[in-house]
N, C-alpha and C positions, 0 to 999 in steps of 0.2 A: 550541177550538181542536181542529182538527183531527186534531190524533195522541192527542188521547184519547176521539175517539171509537169504536174498535174496541170490541168486547164484550169482558167479558170470559172468553168463551165463547173467542174468538178467540185473545187473550194466552197462556190457559191452554193450550192447542192447541200455539200455536208452541213455548210456553218447553218444554212435555213433548219435543217432539219436539227439538228442542236438545240437552237434557238427555239422549236417547236415546243423540246422535250424539257429545257429549261428556261420557262420565259423570265421567272425570278431574277437566276443570275444574270442573262442577259440585258436586263435590263439594266442591272447594273454593272454594266460595263466588265464584269468576269471572263466574257466567252470570246472577247477583241483577240482575232488570229488564231485561233483554237478552231480546227476541225478533226477534232480527235479525241476519243472519250477512253479513258481506261477501262473503267467498270462495265460500260457498254462493249467494247472488244472482249473484255472478258463471258460475259455473258454470252457470246458465239457459244463458246465451248459447252455450257453447261443446257445450250439450243438444241447442239448437234447431238451430246450423248447424254441427257437425259430430255427429251420433248416431255414425254409424260409427263413428267415432274414439275417444269418449267410453264408449261401451254393448255391452258385450259381446253383446248379442244383442236391437235393435233391436225386432223383430218381439214379442219376449215381452211378454205381458199389461202387468207392471207397468213394464217398459221402457216401453211405446210409453205408457202413459197418463203416467208422467213426462215423455215429449217433451211432450205437450199439455199438460202443466199448466203445463211452463217455457213455452210459447207463449203459453198465456193472463196467467199474469203478466209475462210482458213486454210483452202488450200494455197489461195494466191500466197497468201503470207509465208507459209511457209519452202514455197518457190521463191520468193524473198528473199528470204531466210539463208537458202542456200546460196543461192547469188550472190551474197554479202559473204560468205563464210567462204566461194573460192574464188572470186574476180574482184579486180577492184570497185571502189565505190562509185566510181566516176563510169566504170563501160555503159555499153551500149545497150549489153544482157542485163545490167542491174538497172537500167532505168528503164526499159519497157516490163520489169517483172513490178518495178514498182509503178510503173501505171495501171499495170493491170491491176494492183491490190488497191492502187485508187480506186479504181472503177469499180471492183468488188465491195469495197470498206464503203462508197456510196450508195449503191443498190442495196447493200443489207442493214446501214444505218435507216433510210429511208422505210423501210416493209418495220424495222425493229420502230419509228417514232409511228406510224400508224397503229402497228397493233398495240404500242405502248398505251397511246393516248386514247384507244378505243378501251383499252381494257382499263385503263383509268377512268375514264369519264363512266363507264359501268358504274365500276369502284364507288364511284364518288357518288352515281347517282343511288345507290344501295345503302350508303351511308346517310344519305340526305334524309332517305325515307325511313331508316331505320330513330331516327330524329325525331320524324316529323312523326311515325307512329309513338312516339315514347309520350310526347306532347299531347297528341290526339287520346293517349290511354288515361295522361294523368287529368285531361279538363275532361272525359267525360266523368272521371268521380269525384272530381272536386267543381270543376263548374267552370264559366269563362276567366273564377279570380287565378286559375292556375298555378304558378310557384308564389306569388305574391301573396294572393288571398288567403293562403295556408302556412304561411312560414310560418304564424305565429302560435297556429294549434296548441290547442293543451292535448289532443291527441299526438299521443306518442307514436300511433301507425301511419299517421298523416305526415307528420314533420318526416320521417322515414320515408316516404314518398317520395316527398317533395325533392329531398336534400339526393334521393337516389337518383332520379330525373335530371338533378341539376349534374351530378358530378358524371353521370351517361356521357348528356351531351358534351361535356368540358371535353372530355377525353375524346369525341367525335369531333369537334370546332377541328383540333391542329392536324387532323388523319385528312379532312374533308379540303383546308386549306393547302396541304404540302400537294392534292391530286389536284387542285383546279384552281389556285393562289386566291386572289381578293373576288372574282370574279364566283368561284367555287361556295366560298360565304356568302356571297349575294346572294346566291340563287338557295344558299341555308335558310338566310334570315326570308327570304320572299316567300320562301314555302311554310317555314315555321310562322308566317303573319298571315296565311291564307288559312293556315289551321284553327287560327285564334278567331279570325275572320268568320268561321264558319259558326263558331262555336258562341260569339257573341251575335250574329245573327239568327241564332238558332233554331242551327243545322246538326242534321244528327252524329253521334260523336262517340259510338261504339267502338268498341276494342277492335281491333285488326282480329279478324279470324274468331269472332265471339260474337252472340245473339247481343242484343240492347240489353241495358242493367234496365229491372223490373221495381228495383228500392236503391233510398240511396245507401254507400259505403257505409256498417257499422259499427264502431271500434267494442271489443271487447268487454267486459266486466275490466274495470281499474285494476291492477292489484297492484298499487301504490300506496301503501301500507298508512295509514293516518295516527299520528301520536297520540290521540285521545282516547281510540280504541281500545278496548281490552282484552289479552291478548294471554294464552296459553301455550303449550308444547303442541296439543294437536289442530290449529286452527288450520283451516283448509284454505289452497291456492287457488286460483286461477286456473284452470291447464288450459285455456288459451293463451296462457302469458307465450310472447314470443321472446326471439333471443336478445331481440335489442332490448327489449324492458326488462328482462334479466338481469343483464348487464348496467343497465342504467340501476336496478335497484339494488345490485352489488355493489356500485359506487355510493349510491348514497346513502347505506349500511354501513360502508368502508369510513366515510364522513363521519358518520353518528357515532363510528365506536371511536375513530378519535379524539373526536369530543368529549366521552366517556373516560377520556386518559388523559385529557386534556381541553378544560374548555374553555381556553385561545388560542385554539391549535386555526394554524392557517396553512392551507394549500401551499406546498414550494415554488417557488416561480423560478427559479435557476434554469431551467430551459428555455424559459419565456424570455429571459433576461441573457442570455447567452443570444438566443436567435435575434432580441433586438443591437445586443452589440456586433454582431455580422452584418446585421443590417444597414447600420452607420457606418460599417468599415473600419473600424476600432479593431473587430479581430476579423480572422479569415482562417478556416478551417485546413483552406487545401495549402496556404504558405505554412502550419504549424509543424513542427517536427514531429515524427511519427513515436506515438506514444511507446514507452520502456516501464519496465516494472518499477521504474522507480515513480514513478508519475501518476499509480492509481490510487493512490491515496488509501484513506481506509473501508474504501467500497471500493475493491475494483471493478468488478461487474457494472454499476452505475456509473462508474468514468468512462468504459470504455461503450457503454450503449450509447452513452449522451454522447461523445465523438462520433461513434454511427451513425445517430439520427443527425446532428449537425453535416455529414458526410450528404447524406440522402437527400437535405434538406437543400442544402446548394447542386445538388444535381435536377431539382426540380428546376429550381430558378434560371439554371444554365440551358435548361431544354425550352420552358418559356421564351427565354430570350433567342435562342436558336430560331423561335416559329413562337411570334406572336399573339395568334389568329386562339390562342386560349385565353389572351386578354381578357377577354367579358365571362369566362368560364370561372376566372380566377377571383373575378370583383363579386361576381351573382353566389358563389360558395363564403364570401365575407358576409355576404349582406346576411345569406342565414344562419351564420354564426351570430353576428349580433342582434336581429330579430330574438335568437335565446335567450339575449342577456336582460331586455329592454321591460324595466317593470309593465304588471299588468296596468292596463288604464292609461299610459302613456302612448295617446292616437297619435300629439302631433310626430313624435322622433320615429313612429313605427312608421308616418305617410314620410318622412324625410328618406328614413334609410329604402324607404321602397322607389324614393326617387333617383335615388342616388347609385345605389345599389343593385334595383331590378330586375331582371330577367327583363322584363317585356322594354319596360326604362331602358336598360342599355340597348339592348337592338337596334331600336327606334333613334337613339341618337348616337349611336357609331355602326347603320346599318351601313354596309358598302364602303366605309373608313378605311384606306390603306393610311397603316398609321407608319409608310414611308415617307408619303408624301405631305406637304405642308398643312392642307385643310385635316386630311387624316390626324397630323399630329394637332395641331389646336382643338382640336374635340376630344380628343383623347386627355390631352393636359386640362382640360376645360372639366372634366369626368374626375379628375384626379384630386385635383385644388380641390373639389366640393367633399369629395370622401374625407379627404384630409383635415379638412373644416370639420366635419360634421364629427370625426374623431377624436379630434381636440375639442370638439363639446363636450362628449361623451368620456373622453379617459379622465385619468385621474390629476387635478391641478400642478400635480408636484412633476409630472409624464409632460406638461403642456410644452415647456420651452424649448426640452430637448429635443419633440418633437416636432415643434412647429420648426424649427432654424433648420432641420435637417429635409424637411419637405420642402423649405424653400430652396435650399440647394440644388437638388432633386429639377424641382420644375423649371428654374434654371437654367438648368445645364437639359432640358427638355426641351425649351422654348428655343433655346441658340441652337439644337439639332437639325433644324429645319430637315432638309432633303437626306443626309449623313445616316444613311442606313446605323450604318454599325453604331454610331454615337445615339440615335435616338433608340435604337432597342437597350442599349445599358442603361439610360436612364429612364425606362419604362419600366423595368425591370427592378432597377432599385427604388423608386418610387412604390412599383407595389409589394416590394420585399415589407418594408418599411409600414405599408400599412398592413402587412401581415402581421407581421412582428409588435403592431399599437392594437391589434386585435386580441391577440393570443393576449398580451399583458392587462387587456380592459376587461377580458372574458373571466380571468383570475385574480383581478380585482373587483368584482363584480360576484363572484364567487364567493368570497371570501367573505364579501359584504353581507350575503347571506349566510353565512356559515355565522358572522355576529348577530345579527337580525335572529339565526335560532335559535343562540346559547341565552339570550335575554328573553324569546317568546318560550322556551320548553324548561319544565325543570329538570332535575338529573333524573327522577323515576319516570318520567315522560318519556325522556331518552331511549331509558332501559325501555318501556313498553316498545317504542317504536322497534326495537334492536328484535325483540323478541319475535313481536309479529314479522318484522324482514325475514328474518333466519327461517322462522319457521314457511313462511311462502316459497323462498328459495331452493329448501331443501326438501320441497312435496311432502311434506306433513301434513297427511289426511285428519281427519275426526278420527280421533283415538276411543277404544273405547273407554266406558268409565269406570268399572275396575284395574287396582292397580295392574295385576298380570296381564290383564289383557293389555294393558299403557304402554308398560315395559316391556313386553312382547313388540309390541307396534313401534316403538322407538328404536327399537335394536336391530330393529328392520331397516328401517329408514336411515340409523344412521350406523355404517356398519364400522366407521372407521373411529367414532367416539366409543361405540360398543368393544373393541375391540382394542384400544388404544386403554381407558379406563380399565380394560380385565389385566392388560400387563402392567399399569399401574399397580392395581392391587397384590398382583403376583412380585412384583419388586419391591414390596411396600419395606417388605421387613428388611431387605439386603441394603434399602436407601438407607433408612433409618437407624442402620446396625455400624460398628466399625470394627476393624478389623482385631482380631486378640492380642495379636504382636506385630502391629507394622512398624515396629524400627527392626527386628530382624531381615524382618523383609526389604527393607530398604540396606542392608549393612549386606546381605548377599547378592544386591544386583549394585553394587558401587564399585566400581574399579579401583583397582589396589595397585599402589605405585609399582609393583614389579611385574602386573601383570603387562602383558604385547596388547600394542595397540590392533588386537583383529584384523589386519591388513588397509589400516591407516582409514581413507574416507570410502574404500572399495564397497559399493553397494551401501555406504550409508543413505537416509533421508535426506534430501537437499533441499526439500519446501516444506513449511508447518501450515496447520489447518487455522492458523487465525484468520478471522473473516470468512470464512468456511470452507479453506483448503486445507487438508491434511496429508503429512509424509507420505510418501507414495510407499514404500516399500514397509511401512507396517502392518504387522499379523494384526487381523481381527482378536477382539477381546474372545479369551476364555471364558467357559460355559464352565469354571470350577467355582463353587457355592465359598463364599465367607464364611471363617466361624462366627456366627453371632454374638454382640457382647451390646444387649438393649438399651437404648437411650429411654431414661422414663417421660413421659409426656402427660401424666396426669394433672400439670396443670395448665395445659393448652385443647388443641383440638382433639379426639376421643384419635386413637392410632385406626379404628376399623371404618370412619367416618367418610363419607365421599369426599368432604370439603380435602381430608387428609388423603386420600386418593389423586385427587386435583392437584392438590400440591407436589405429592411424591413423585406426580408424573412428568411435570414441568421439570422438575429436577432430574430425573428422568432422561427427558429430550434432550436438554442441554449437555449431556455428562458423556450421552451416546457417540457412535464414532459416527451416525447419518446425520449428513448438515441439515439443522434447522431451519435455515434460511431459504423460499421456496416450499411455498404448501401443498406441494405435490404431497408429501409423506405423512401431513399434518393430519389430526382427525377433524371432522367437521367443524368442532367448536374454538378452532385455535387454529383457523386457515387466515382470520385477520390479526394474526400477534406473530405472522411468519417473521419481517422485520426485527421483534424485538428480540423472539426467541433464538435467531439468529445472531445478534450483538450479544445475546447472553451466552450464548457459547462460546461466540470467540474470545469471550470475558473470561470465561471457562479456563479454555484451552491456555489462554495465554497466563494465567495465574499458575497454571501445572507447570507449563514451562520454564519460568520466572522461579517457582518456587525449587523444580528440580536443577535449575543453574548456581541456586545459592548453594542446594547440597552439595555440590561439588565443590565450589568456591572454599566451602566451610571443611569439607572431607580435604582440600589439596594444601589447607593451610594448618590443619592437623597435624597432616604429613611433617610439614614444615620444622612442627611443635613450636607453635604460634597461638594465637587467637588473635582473633577480628575483634577491633572494638564495634559498638553500637553505631559510631559515626562511619567506620568503613562500610559494615552491613548495606545503613539506608545511603551510602554513595554508589556500592555496587548495584543495589536494588534497581534504584533511580537510570544507570546507563543502560541497565539490563531490560528493564520496564520502556525504556525509548526506543532501545533497540530491538526488543521484541513487540513491540506496537504496530512498528514498520511492516508495510505487506512485503515488499521484496525480502525482506532478512529473511535469511537461509540457516540451516543447523551448523556448517563451518565458520559462518558470520559469528554465531553465539559463541562457540568451542574459541576462536580467537579474541572474541571479548572477555571470555573469563580468564584466559591464556596471561592477560595484560593485567588482567584487576591480583591475578594468585601470586604474580612480581614471582617465577620462576628461574631458577639459574639457565636453566633449559628450556625455553621460550617452544621453542618447537616440540620438543618431546611433551610438554604440556599440555600444549594445544591438539595434538594426539591422543593424549587420556581423555583429555575434558570432551572430545568430541566422540570416543565412543564410549563414553559414561552419559555423555545424553543419549546416542541410539539406545543405550540399555535402558536409560531409565521411563524413557520415553514410546518402550514398544510393547504397546497393549498387551503382549502376551508375559511380561514381566511381571514377577512379584511388586515390586519396586514400585511401576505404575498403578499396580491394584491398589495398593496402602496408599497412597498420592489420593488416587480417583477417589476411594471409599472415607479418605478422612475429609476431603473437600467437599464431598458429598452428603458425609454426613454432618457436617456442619452447617450446608445449607440447613439442610432439612430440622437441626435443631431449632433455627430460627426459624423458618416459615410455620412450623407445628406451632409456636406460641402464636397465641390469636395477638399479645401487646410484649414488645422488649421488654424482659426483664432477667435477675440475675439468674435467675435458673437456664433461661435458652442461655444466657452468656457461658453458663458455665459449662453445659455439654457441649457449645461449639467450640471452647473453649479447649477444651480435653480434646476433642476431634481433631483440631488440628496439630496439638502437640503431640499426639502419638505419630504423625505422619512427616516432623521436623517442621510443621508449616505454620508457627505460632504468627510469627511476623505478618500473617495473610488476616489475622482477626477482622481490621475493620472493611477490607477489601468483601471479605466473603458477605460481610452485613451488609454491604452496599447493592454483591450482585443478586444476595438475599431479599429485597427491599424491590429491585427489580423484579423478578420474579412474583414477589405478592401481591403488587402492582396487580401484573397480566391476572393474576389468579384471582384477585377483587371485581375485578372487570368479568372476565369469565361468569365467574361465579353469581355475581348480580345481573346477566344477563341469562345463561342457562343454567341457573340452579335448581328447576324442576326438573329438566333434561336432564341431568345428572344423575338428580336422585331416584329419579325412576329406572336410569338404566344401571346405577353401581350393583355392581354385585353384591358387598358388602354394605348395610344403610344403616347408622344407629341414632343420626342424626336425625334432628325432623326439620319436614321439608320446609322452604323459603314460605312465610303468608302470599 
C-alpha cells in the first residue's frame, strides 16, 4: 500500500513538528500514530490564497518560505488526487505521487510550526506584558496592597478598578495557557511577581506611557444619598458620578421602592437556587426539553431569560473545563464578591478571605502548578477544601449540610482522579461551580439580612426621603428657582416624560371618568347574530392575546372618535382637577392603552420603578375584558336557544374561562372552542365558528363594543380610585359603569384591580408629590408638607 511507502525519517519529522505544535495533546497520548492534521492542511489554502490576511509580514524570510511550501504541498496533493482518480491505488505512479506529497507535506509542516510557534511566542509575550501593565498601573494607584488591600474599600471607584483588573487578567490567563501551556502561566506569574517585588521595594511604579503621579487617586464627592438628609425636587446632583455609581444608586433606589410597597420584601433567589440545582447535578439545562409556549408560565419573558442565563452559565463552565488555566481567576473573582458582603470591622473574616481567595495568595500557592499532575491536583484540592470550609462558616445554617455533602463528594472525586486529565477537569469544574453557587446564595442571604436591618433602622418617612433624594440625583435635577413658575419650568425640562404623561392624563381625565351614554346599543351592534355568516372562518383572525403583555396581531389601533360623556360625580372624593386625580387617571390610562406597560422604556420618569406592577395590572385588565366578552357571547348564545343561564352556570363558565385565558399559550380559537362546549349547541362546529367571529369583533379596538367594554371597566376603576376611602358612592358609581356594559359580575375583580393601582398611586404620591404638584398643569389641591 502506498500509505506505507513514506520513510521513517519523514514520519519522525512529521510527528516531531506536531508535538511542537500540540504539546498538551502529545503528553496525553492523543497524537500517537498521527502525522497529518486537517486544520493545518486546510490552512495551506488560506496561506496560498490570502497571505496578506493570514501572515503578519508575508515578505519576511520565514513567512515567504511558508507561502512557497504551501503552494508546493497543494500542487503535490492535486497530483496525488489525479493519480488516485485515474490509476489503481497500488500503482507505482500513485506511490511516487504520494511520496512526493509526503515530502512536501513535511517541509510545509515544519515551516508552519516554526512560523506558528514564533508567532505564538510573540503573542504570549504581548499578553503577559498587557497583564503586567494592568498590575503595574493598579499598584501605581493603590500601593503594594494591589487587589487585596483595596477590594473592601468603601470607594466605589477603587472597587471597580480592582474588579476590572481582576476580570481582565482572568480573561488573559486562558489565552496565555493556550499559547504556552503551564510554562506560559509560569512566565506570567513570574512577571507579575516581579511587578509586586518592585512595588514592595519602592521602585517607580508609574503607569506605562504616562508621567508619574504627583498625588494619590481621589474619589469624587460621594453621590450616595443618606436617609437623614432633607431633600426637595431641586437637590443638586454630583456631576462627576460615573455610570457604575448611577447604576448602583438606581439599584439601591429600587430596593427602597420595594420596601415602601412591602416592608417584608426580600430579594428573589430563584436564579441562584436554579444555579445551585444545576451545580449539584439535580438539574441539567442541556438535557432539558426545549421550551414551548405551554412551559412559559405567567411571565414568558422572564422564563425564557432564565433559561438563556442557565445555558450561558453552562457554556462558561464548559469553557473552564476545556482550559483550567482560568481557575485562579475564577477563585479570585469569588473572593472579590465575598469581600463585598463582609460586615465592617470583621477583620478576621477579611484576612481569611484574602488568604484563600486573594490574587497574590493564589498566585503563590498555585504558581506553576499543572492541575493534570499529582502535585498540581493536590495543591488545588487544598485550596478548594479551604474555600468550601470558609463558605460553610459564612453561609446560612440551613444550607450547610447540603453544601458540605456536595463538596465532600467532589473533593473525593478530585483526589481519586490523580493524573486522569478528563476526570480531574470534571471534578475541578464541579467544585468551582458549587463554590460559585454558594457565593451567589450567600450574597442574596446577606442582602436580605441588610434589607431586614434597614427596615428596622429606618422609618417609613426616612425611606421616602431617601427615595426623593436618590430620584433627584439620578435625574439630574439642579437647584431650582425659588419661585413657583421657575421651579415648574425647571422640572418640566428635567422630566419631559413625566410632564408629557401628566398633560395626557389631564387631557384624558374627562373621558376616563365618564362612560358612554348607551353602551348597550354599541354592544348589540357588534354582537354576531345567529343568521350572520362566519366572515370566512378563522382566516385573518388574531391567534394570540395580549395577556402578559402580548396583543392580537391583527387588532386595529384604537379609534380617535370621542365618546359622549355622562359625568360621574366626585363630590365626596378627590377633586377632578387635582394632580392626585390626574395621577390616578393617568395610571388607568396606561393599563387600558394598547402600548405595553411592562418595560420602563415608554413610562414617565416617576413610574419607571413601577414597570412590573403596571404590566401585571395591564394583563389583569386585558383578561377581564376578554372574559367579559366571552360571557356576553355565551349569554347571547343561550338567549338564541331560548334558555337562560343560572347563576351556577355563569359561575362555572367564568371559572373555566378564567383558567383558560390566564394561560399564556391560549389563543382565540381555544376560547371559541371552550365557548362552543359551554353553549351546548346542537351544531358544535357552527357554534365555534360564530364564537370565533364574535370574539374577533368584540375585541377589535375599532369596534363600538370594545370601546363600550373599555369605557365601562375604566369608569369603574376611576370611580373606585378617585374616592379616598371605599364607600357607597364609589360602589354605586362603579356598579353602574359595569352594568351599562354587561359586566356587573366583575365588580369585585375591578375593585381588586383598583386597589392595586391605588397602592402604586400611594407610593408615587408619597415620593414624587412635590414634583407632580409642581408640574401638574391644573393644580387645585395643596402641596404636601
